[in-house]
C-alpha positions, 0 to 999 in steps of 0.5 A: 728968582734966585734962592741963594743968599738968604740968612735964615732957614725960614726965609730960604723956605719961603722964598723956595716955596714962592719960586716953586709956585711961581713956575708952576702956574699954568695958563688956560685958554677958552674956545667958544664952540658948538657940539656937532656929535656925541660918540662913544661905545653906543656910537663909535663912528661920527660923520664929522670926525671919520678919522677915528673910532671911539670904542670907550668913553663918551666924546663930544665932536666939537667945532671951535669958532676960535680955532676953526677946526673940528676935534673930540673932547672927552666927557670927564664926568660920569654917564649918569650925570651926562644923561641926567643933566644934558639928556639924549644925544639929540639934546646935546648936539647943536648946543654951544659950549666953552672949551677950557684947555691948556693949549690949542694942541689936539692932545690938550683939547681932548682932555680939556674941560667942557662947559655948556653955555646957557641956551634955555630961556625961562618965561613963565606965566605971569602969576600976578595976572587977574585970572577969572575963578568962580565956583559958580560953574559948579552949579551952572551959574556964572556971576561975573560976565565981564571978568570971565571975558577979560580972563581970556585976553592974552597976557603980554607979560607972561611967557610960553614956558621953557624954550631951548635954542639950537644952532643946527 
């Protein structure tokens, strides 16, 4: 794209701006991965990545399915957000994640963005089920035996609550 030959200053500036924006586009690549370990100042050495010690910050030791290699990714947000959103190291290890990076070089992978994939399944109790309730139990009197026995049957549409899936 050449910027030579424009008649007005305005059209020349617009063409120059389009030229700059077009040349500054950076493509990003996504890699499906799994978190193997969490390291940092609290735990500087990982058995999955022994060639480096991590004295500051928080790093996730990640194994990529797509790249077939193990590499560290720095956590770019605050420590409080990490512990509030994701919990302890044991809760984070084994979770699947998506690594968004500029390229597959180690330098770019270290500074890439990590986002965790959904591993939580919500299956709550069915609130529409007819559960037996009576105030007769307060006085030692049970009025409707049939509804009482049906309330103990298992509900096939409800679930057991929140469950988490882990790979390792």
